[in-house]
BAGU-21702 format. One record per residue (C-alpha): residue number from 0; x, y, z. Coordinates in steps of 0.1 Angstrom, whole numbers, plus 5000, padded with zeros to 4 digits. Layout:
% BAGU-21702
<rose NUM; <X; Y; Z>>
...
This chain:
% BAGU-21702
<rose 0; <7206; 1966; 9230>>
<rose 1; <7240; 1958; 9217>>
<rose 2; <7236; 1921; 9208>>
<rose 3; <7220; 1905; 9178>>
<rose 4; <7185; 1895; 9190>>
<rose 5; <7175; 1874; 9160>>
<rose 6; <7139; 1863; 9156>>
<rose 7; <7137; 1846; 9190>>
<rose 8; <7130; 1875; 9214>>
<rose 9; <7098; 1893; 9205>>
<rose 10; <7099; 1917; 9234>>
<rose 11; <7134; 1928; 9223>>
<rose 12; <7120; 1937; 9188>>
<rose 13; <7092; 1958; 9204>>
<rose 14; <7118; 1975; 9226>>
<rose 15; <7139; 1982; 9196>>
<rose 16; <7109; 1997; 9178>>
<rose 17; <7102; 2021; 9207>>
<rose 18; <7139; 2029; 9212>>
<rose 19; <7145; 2039; 9175>>
<rose 20; <7114; 2060; 9175>>
<rose 21; <7127; 2080; 9205>>
<rose 22; <7164; 2080; 9195>>
<rose 23; <7173; 2073; 9158>>
<rose 24; <7205; 2054; 9167>>
<rose 25; <7205; 2017; 9155>>
<rose 26; <7227; 1990; 9171>>
<rose 27; <7258; 1981; 9153>>
<rose 28; <7248; 1944; 9148>>
<rose 29; <7220; 1955; 9123>>
<rose 30; <7231; 1949; 9087>>
<rose 31; <7209; 1978; 9076>>
<rose 32; <7208; 2003; 9105>>
<rose 33; <7194; 2032; 9085>>
<rose 34; <7166; 2011; 9071>>
<rose 35; <7157; 1999; 9106>>
<rose 36; <7156; 2035; 9117>>
<rose 37; <7133; 2044; 9088>>
<rose 38; <7110; 2014; 9097>>
<rose 39; <7105; 2028; 9132>>
<rose 40; <7105; 2065; 9123>>
<rose 41; <7079; 2088; 9139>>
<rose 42; <7067; 2099; 9104>>
<rose 43; <7043; 2074; 9089>>
<rose 44; <7053; 2083; 9053>>
<rose 45; <7089; 2074; 9061>>
<rose 46; <7079; 2041; 9076>>
<rose 47; <7057; 2033; 9046>>
<rose 48; <7085; 2041; 9021>>
<rose 49; <7109; 2019; 9041>>
<rose 50; <7087; 1988; 9040>>
<rose 51; <7094; 1980; 9003>>
<rose 52; <7132; 1980; 9009>>
<rose 53; <7128; 1959; 9041>>
<rose 54; <7113; 1929; 9021>>
<rose 55; <7148; 1921; 9007>>
<rose 56; <7164; 1922; 9042>>
<rose 57; <7153; 1891; 9060>>
<rose 58; <7170; 1903; 9092>>
<rose 59; <7145; 1931; 9095>>
<rose 60; <7114; 1910; 9088>>
<rose 61; <7103; 1912; 9125>>
<rose 62; <7100; 1950; 9121>>
<rose 63; <7077; 1944; 9091>>
<rose 64; <7056; 1922; 9113>>
<rose 65; <7055; 1950; 9139>>
<rose 66; <7043; 1974; 9113>>
<rose 67; <7014; 1951; 9105>>
<rose 68; <6999; 1965; 9137>>
<rose 69; <7009; 2001; 9129>>
<rose 70; <6985; 2029; 9141>>
<rose 71; <6986; 2045; 9106>>
<rose 72; <6963; 2026; 9082>>
<rose 73; <6984; 2031; 9051>>
<rose 74; <7015; 2017; 9068>>
<rose 75; <6996; 1989; 9083>>
<rose 76; <6980; 1977; 9050>>
<rose 77; <7013; 1980; 9031>>
<rose 78; <7031; 1959; 9057>>
<rose 79; <7004; 1933; 9056>>
<rose 80; <7006; 1930; 9018>>
<rose 81; <7044; 1925; 9019>>
<rose 82; <7041; 1900; 9047>>
<rose 83; <7016; 1879; 9026>>
<rose 84; <7041; 1880; 8997>>
<rose 85; <7072; 1868; 9016>>
<rose 86; <7057; 1844; 9042>>
<rose 87; <7066; 1807; 9039>>
<rose 88; <7063; 1779; 9064>>
<rose 89; <7099; 1782; 9078>>
<rose 90; <7096; 1819; 9082>>
<rose 91; <7062; 1816; 9099>>
<rose 92; <7077; 1791; 9124>>
<rose 93; <7104; 1817; 9133>>
<rose 94; <7079; 1845; 9136>>
<rose 95; <7053; 1827; 9159>>
<rose 96; <7067; 1841; 9192>>
<rose 97; <7066; 1877; 9179>>
<rose 98; <7031; 1875; 9163>>
<rose 99; <7016; 1860; 9195>>
<rose 100; <7029; 1889; 9215>>
<rose 101; <7016; 1914; 9190>>
<rose 102; <6983; 1895; 9189>>
<rose 103; <6976; 1906; 9225>>
<rose 104; <6978; 1942; 9212>>
<rose 105; <6953; 1962; 9192>>
<rose 106; <6953; 1953; 9154>>
<rose 107; <6976; 1924; 9161>>
<rose 108; <6952; 1896; 9151>>
<rose 109; <6960; 1898; 9114>>
<rose 110; <6995; 1885; 9118>>
<rose 111; <6984; 1857; 9141>>
<rose 112; <6958; 1845; 9115>>
<rose 113; <6983; 1848; 9086>>
<rose 114; <7011; 1829; 9104>>
<rose 115; <6986; 1803; 9116>>
<rose 116; <6974; 1797; 9080>>
<rose 117; <7010; 1795; 9068>>
<rose 118; <7017; 1768; 9094>>
<rose 119; <6989; 1745; 9085>>
<rose 120; <7008; 1727; 9058>>
<rose 121; <7039; 1724; 9080>>
<rose 122; <7054; 1690; 9089>>
<rose 123; <7060; 1678; 9124>>
<rose 124; <7098; 1683; 9118>>
<rose 125; <7092; 1720; 9109>>
<rose 126; <7071; 1726; 9140>>
<rose 127; <7094; 1707; 9163>>
<rose 128; <7111; 1738; 9178>>
<rose 129; <7077; 1752; 9188>>
<rose 130; <7066; 1721; 9206>>
<rose 131; <7094; 1726; 9232>>
<rose 132; <7094; 1764; 9232>>
<rose 133; <7098; 1780; 9266>>
<rose 134; <7069; 1804; 9261>>
<rose 135; <7037; 1786; 9271>>
<rose 136; <7016; 1808; 9247>>
<rose 137; <7037; 1794; 9218>>
<rose 138; <7032; 1758; 9229>>
<rose 139; <6994; 1763; 9233>>
<rose 140; <6993; 1778; 9198>>
<rose 141; <7012; 1750; 9181>>
<rose 142; <6995; 1722; 9199>>
<rose 143; <6961; 1735; 9190>>
<rose 144; <6973; 1736; 9154>>
<rose 145; <6987; 1701; 9157>>
<rose 146; <6954; 1687; 9171>>
<rose 147; <6934; 1704; 9144>>
<rose 148; <6957; 1691; 9117>>
<rose 149; <6960; 1656; 9133>>
<rose 150; <6998; 1658; 9133>>
<rose 151; <7004; 1638; 9164>>
<rose 152; <6992; 1603; 9173>>
<rose 153; <6970; 1597; 9204>>
<rose 154; <7000; 1582; 9222>>
<rose 155; <7022; 1612; 9214>>
<rose 156; <6994; 1636; 9226>>
<rose 157; <6992; 1616; 9259>>
<rose 158; <7029; 1619; 9264>>
<rose 159; <7027; 1656; 9259>>
<rose 160; <6998; 1659; 9284>>
<rose 161; <7019; 1640; 9309>>
<rose 162; <7051; 1660; 9306>>
<rose 163; <7042; 1696; 9297>>
<rose 164; <7041; 1721; 9326>>
<rose 165; <7012; 1742; 9312>>
<rose 166; <6977; 1732; 9323>>
<rose 167; <6961; 1744; 9291>>
<rose 168; <6984; 1722; 9270>>
<rose 169; <6978; 1693; 9294>>
<rose 170; <6940; 1695; 9290>>
<rose 171; <6941; 1701; 9253>>
<rose 172; <6964; 1671; 9245>>
<rose 173; <6948; 1647; 9270>>
<rose 174; <6913; 1655; 9257>>
<rose 175; <6924; 1651; 9221>>
<rose 176; <6942; 1618; 9228>>
<rose 177; <6912; 1604; 9246>>
<rose 178; <6888; 1616; 9219>>
<rose 179; <6909; 1599; 9192>>
<rose 180; <6910; 1565; 9210>>
<rose 181; <6873; 1566; 9219>>
<rose 182; <6867; 1560; 9182>>
<rose 183; <6892; 1532; 9178>>
<rose 184; <6893; 1516; 9212>>
<rose 185; <6931; 1516; 9214>>
<rose 186; <6933; 1529; 9250>>
<rose 187; <6965; 1509; 9259>>
<rose 188; <6990; 1533; 9244>>
<rose 189; <6972; 1564; 9259>>
<rose 190; <6963; 1553; 9294>>
<rose 191; <6998; 1545; 9307>>
<rose 192; <7014; 1579; 9300>>
<rose 193; <6984; 1597; 9315>>
<rose 194; <6982; 1575; 9346>>
<rose 195; <7019; 1578; 9352>>
<rose 196; <7020; 1616; 9347>>
<rose 197; <7033; 1638; 9374>>
<rose 198; <7007; 1665; 9368>>
<rose 199; <6973; 1658; 9384>>
<rose 200; <6952; 1669; 9354>>
<rose 201; <6967; 1643; 9331>>
<rose 202; <6963; 1616; 9358>>
<rose 203; <6927; 1626; 9364>>
<rose 204; <6920; 1624; 9326>>
<rose 205; <6936; 1589; 9325>>
<rose 206; <6916; 1577; 9356>>
<rose 207; <6883; 1589; 9342>>
<rose 208; <6891; 1571; 9309>>
<rose 209; <6895; 1538; 9328>>
<rose 210; <6857; 1535; 9327>>
<rose 211; <6854; 1538; 9289>>
<rose 212; <6884; 1515; 9286>>
<rose 213; <6865; 1488; 9305>>
<rose 214; <6891; 1487; 9334>>
<rose 215; <6873; 1504; 9363>>
<rose 216; <6890; 1482; 9389>>
<rose 217; <6923; 1499; 9382>>
<rose 218; <6909; 1531; 9395>>
<rose 219; <6911; 1517; 9431>>
<rose 220; <6948; 1524; 9432>>
<rose 221; <6941; 1561; 9425>>
<rose 222; <6917; 1565; 9454>>
<rose 223; <6947; 1574; 9476>>
<rose 224; <6963; 1597; 9451>>
<rose 225; <6980; 1628; 9464>>
<rose 226; <6957; 1650; 9443>>
<rose 227; <6922; 1657; 9453>>
<rose 228; <6909; 1659; 9417>>
<rose 229; <6924; 1625; 9409>>
<rose 230; <6909; 1610; 9440>>
<rose 231; <6875; 1624; 9430>>
<rose 232; <6878; 1609; 9395>>
<rose 233; <6888; 1576; 9410>>
<rose 234; <6858; 1575; 9433>>
<rose 235; <6835; 1582; 9403>>
<rose 236; <6850; 1554; 9383>>
<rose 237; <6849; 1529; 9412>>
<rose 238; <6812; 1537; 9418>>
<rose 239; <6804; 1534; 9382>>
<rose 240; <6820; 1499; 9383>>
<rose 241; <6799; 1489; 9412>>
<rose 242; <6825; 1495; 9440>>
<rose 243; <6822; 1514; 9472>>
<rose 244; <6850; 1539; 9478>>
<rose 245; <6839; 1546; 9514>>
<rose 246; <6843; 1510; 9524>>
<rose 247; <6877; 1508; 9506>>
<rose 248; <6889; 1539; 9524>>
<rose 249; <6878; 1526; 9558>>
<rose 250; <6895; 1493; 9552>>
<rose 251; <6927; 1510; 9541>>
<rose 252; <6927; 1535; 9571>>
<rose 253; <6922; 1506; 9596>>
<rose 254; <6949; 1484; 9581>>
<rose 255; <6976; 1504; 9564>>
<rose 256; <6968; 1541; 9565>>
<rose 257; <6984; 1564; 9539>>
<rose 258; <6978; 1602; 9536>>
<rose 259; <6956; 1599; 9505>>
<rose 260; <6934; 1573; 9521>>
<rose 261; <6929; 1594; 9552>>
<rose 262; <6918; 1625; 9535>>
<rose 263; <6899; 1605; 9509>>
<rose 264; <6878; 1590; 9537>>
<rose 265; <6870; 1625; 9549>>
<rose 266; <6861; 1637; 9514>>
<rose 267; <6834; 1611; 9510>>
<rose 268; <6828; 1597; 9545>>
<rose 269; <6803; 1605; 9573>>
<rose 270; <6806; 1622; 9607>>
<rose 271; <6807; 1587; 9622>>
<rose 272; <6841; 1582; 9605>>
<rose 273; <6856; 1608; 9629>>
<rose 274; <6865; 1581; 9654>>
<rose 275; <6888; 1564; 9629>>
<rose 276; <6904; 1598; 9621>>
<rose 277; <6909; 1607; 9657>>
<rose 278; <6927; 1574; 9662>>
<rose 279; <6951; 1584; 9633>>
<rose 280; <6959; 1617; 9649>>
<rose 281; <6986; 1599; 9670>>
<rose 282; <7000; 1579; 9640>>
<rose 283; <7038; 1577; 9637>>
<rose 284; <7039; 1594; 9603>>
<rose 285; <7035; 1631; 9604>>
<rose 286; <7018; 1632; 9569>>
<rose 287; <6991; 1607; 9581>>
<rose 288; <6985; 1628; 9613>>
<rose 289; <6982; 1660; 9592>>
<rose 290; <6957; 1644; 9568>>
<rose 291; <6937; 1631; 9598>>
<rose 292; <6935; 1666; 9613>>
<rose 293; <6925; 1680; 9579>>
<rose 294; <6899; 1653; 9575>>
<rose 295; <6883; 1661; 9609>>
<rose 296; <6880; 1697; 9596>>
<rose 297; <6865; 1685; 9564>>
<rose 298; <6839; 1664; 9583>>
<rose 299; <6832; 1693; 9606>>
<rose 300; <6838; 1675; 9638>>
<rose 301; <6865; 1696; 9654>>
<rose 302; <6869; 1692; 9691>>
<rose 303; <6887; 1723; 9704>>
<rose 304; <6899; 1707; 9736>>
<rose 305; <6914; 1677; 9717>>
<rose 306; <6928; 1698; 9689>>
<rose 307; <6947; 1723; 9709>>
<rose 308; <6977; 1700; 9719>>
<rose 309; <6982; 1694; 9682>>
<rose 310; <6995; 1730; 9678>>
<rose 311; <7027; 1716; 9696>>
<rose 312; <7031; 1687; 9672>>
<rose 313; <7066; 1683; 9658>>
<rose 314; <7054; 1680; 9622>>
<rose 315; <7047; 1715; 9607>>
<rose 316; <7019; 1700; 9585>>
<rose 317; <7000; 1689; 9616>>
<rose 318; <7004; 1723; 9631>>
<rose 319; <6991; 1740; 9600>>
<rose 320; <6961; 1718; 9598>>
<rose 321; <6953; 1722; 9634>>
<rose 322; <6954; 1760; 9631>>
<rose 323; <6930; 1758; 9601>>
<rose 324; <6907; 1735; 9621>>
<rose 325; <6907; 1758; 9651>>
<rose 326; <6903; 1791; 9631>>
<rose 327; <6865; 1792; 9633>>
<rose 328; <6868; 1787; 9671>>
<rose 329; <6897; 1811; 9676>>
<rose 330; <6876; 1832; 9700>>
<rose 331; <6876; 1804; 9726>>
<rose 332; <6913; 1795; 9724>>
<rose 333; <6931; 1811; 9754>>
<rose 334; <6951; 1840; 9741>>
<rose 335; <6977; 1837; 9769>>
<rose 336; <6984; 1801; 9759>>
<rose 337; <6988; 1812; 9723>>
<rose 338; <7011; 1842; 9732>>
<rose 339; <7034; 1817; 9750>>
<rose 340; <7038; 1798; 9717>>
<rose 341; <7041; 1830; 9697>>
<rose 342; <7071; 1839; 9719>>
<rose 343; <7089; 1805; 9721>>
<rose 344; <7077; 1779; 9696>>
<rose 345; <7091; 1767; 9663>>
<rose 346; <7083; 1786; 9632>>
<rose 347; <7052; 1766; 9623>>
<rose 348; <7039; 1769; 9659>>
<rose 349; <7045; 1807; 9659>>
<rose 350; <7027; 1811; 9625>>
<rose 351; <6998; 1791; 9637>>
<rose 352; <6996; 1810; 9670>>
<rose 353; <6997; 1843; 9652>>
<rose 354; <6970; 1832; 9627>>
<rose 355; <6947; 1824; 9656>>
<rose 356; <6955; 1855; 9676>>
<rose 357; <6950; 1877; 9645>>
<rose 358; <6915; 1861; 9640>>
<rose 359; <6906; 1872; 9675>>
<rose 360; <6908; 1909; 9665>>
<rose 361; <6908; 1938; 9688>>
<rose 362; <6936; 1944; 9713>>
<rose 363; <6946; 1907; 9711>>
<rose 364; <6954; 1911; 9674>>
<rose 365; <6975; 1943; 9679>>
<rose 366; <6993; 1927; 9708>>
<rose 367; <7003; 1897; 9687>>
<rose 368; <7012; 1917; 9657>>
<rose 369; <7036; 1940; 9677>>
<rose 370; <7051; 1909; 9693>>
<rose 371; <7061; 1893; 9659>>
<rose 372; <7078; 1925; 9648>>
<rose 373; <7109; 1911; 9664>>
<rose 374; <7104; 1876; 9652>>
<rose 375; <7134; 1859; 9635>>
<rose 376; <7113; 1849; 9605>>
<rose 377; <7111; 1877; 9578>>
<rose 378; <7078; 1867; 9564>>
<rose 379; <7061; 1866; 9599>>
<rose 380; <7076; 1900; 9607>>
<rose 381; <7062; 1914; 9574>>
<rose 382; <7028; 1899; 9582>>
<rose 383; <7028; 1915; 9616>>
<rose 384; <7038; 1948; 9602>>
<rose 385; <7009; 1948; 9578>>
<rose 386; <6985; 1939; 9606>>
<rose 387; <6998; 1968; 9628>>
<rose 388; <6995; 1993; 9599>>
<rose 389; <6959; 1983; 9592>>
<rose 390; <6948; 1981; 9628>>
<rose 391; <6920; 2004; 9640>>
<rose 392; <6898; 2006; 9671>>
<rose 393; <6870; 1981; 9666>>
<rose 394; <6834; 1984; 9675>>
<rose 395; <6829; 1976; 9712>>
<rose 396; <6865; 1987; 9722>>
<rose 397; <6866; 2015; 9747>>
<rose 398; <6888; 2045; 9737>>
<rose 399; <6917; 2056; 9758>>
<rose 400; <6932; 2022; 9765>>
<rose 401; <6968; 2029; 9776>>
<rose 402; <6980; 1995; 9762>>
<rose 403; <6970; 2006; 9727>>
<rose 404; <6992; 2036; 9730>>
<rose 405; <7021; 2016; 9744>>
<rose 406; <7018; 1990; 9715>>
<rose 407; <7015; 2017; 9688>>
<rose 408; <7046; 2034; 9703>>
<rose 409; <7066; 2002; 9700>>
<rose 410; <7056; 2001; 9663>>
<rose 411; <7064; 2038; 9658>>
<rose 412; <7089; 2030; 9630>>
<rose 413; <7060; 2017; 9608>>
<rose 414; <7042; 2051; 9607>>
<rose 415; <7049; 2086; 9598>>
<rose 416; <7045; 2110; 9627>>
<rose 417; <7013; 2123; 9611>>
<rose 418; <6998; 2089; 9607>>
<rose 419; <7008; 2078; 9642>>
<rose 420; <6993; 2109; 9658>>
<rose 421; <6961; 2103; 9639>>
<rose 422; <6959; 2067; 9650>>
<rose 423; <6965; 2077; 9686>>
<rose 424; <6938; 2103; 9683>>
<rose 425; <6914; 2078; 9668>>
<rose 426; <6921; 2055; 9698>>
<rose 427; <6913; 2084; 9722>>
<rose 428; <6949; 2088; 9733>>
<rose 429; <6972; 2119; 9733>>
<rose 430; <6995; 2121; 9702>>
């Protein structure tokens, strides 16, 4: 730890604390190396005596915070008293990442509460670095504080919900923004950021709010959203506004199908809609075909005979959906037909074939797993190796099958000699 770590890396301060306790050699960048060693000393009396001196050294304040969770009561209480005396708003902002890490440890909640209290009078400008902090725990902490103290306008909260990558922050800010405008009726500045958000949680919140905003007709455009939760919210708003989502989906699929409309129809349609979905299985767009296959699975109207050719579709998404649809019927899919695709198909086809063969169990599962041990795809090879290593003779299988011995022999490199011998013995074969 040769570089100055400042206040910004909480884990580095914890590592420094542990390192100095093991080996009393302080990094050269510390202005008061001996004081730092004393603050981290194994002897609690030395740590307690060093605390008073550390107050005048702002560089070592993070170690004072660490001592607030000390296992020795006297050290802990002294550190807390000193932290109360020196803590101001700017210092609290700098210490937030560290106290949140310590807060997940025993006796760490004191510093979190103290720093949280010191931040309540903070201005938006002072909290600005925390709003964009890379640690999501820090952002959650500061946005909760901002909501409680009403530091951000509803429009600002909506923009945060739309852009932040953390789902907790998204939900917190979206709910706070909508709760605020529910009292004033000023939905205009809030809805657009939410409806235009890339993350589905913010879009879903915005779509749901269309009903309260008196604009349920706009929810129709979100019936075909790429996210299932957004589509579900849109269907709710459309129904509440007197519309019929199923009819809208049927019309869209018949005229100008898009992936969201196809799967949306399956999510709220009836088995009778299967005919419309089967017609879309041959659509020019791969994404539409994939959603049509997935929709047939959702409706529970899978026809194995018609579904099998889709495992050879040029679109990987269609192949994946077809495999999922066929999985419950894997026992009736010809294993020889699947083994041909396992040996010579594209990656998506080989993965689908292996998924179905693996579901068959027994010798078919072992045969397929040994086959993919030579597959060019690393992930498929690893999957096959795991299946081989976990394979055991299943109920109903006759012991002494020579093919089992031959297959396990080809996978010899996956076992120790002891384990291989035991597996062969369990299968009724000579070791």
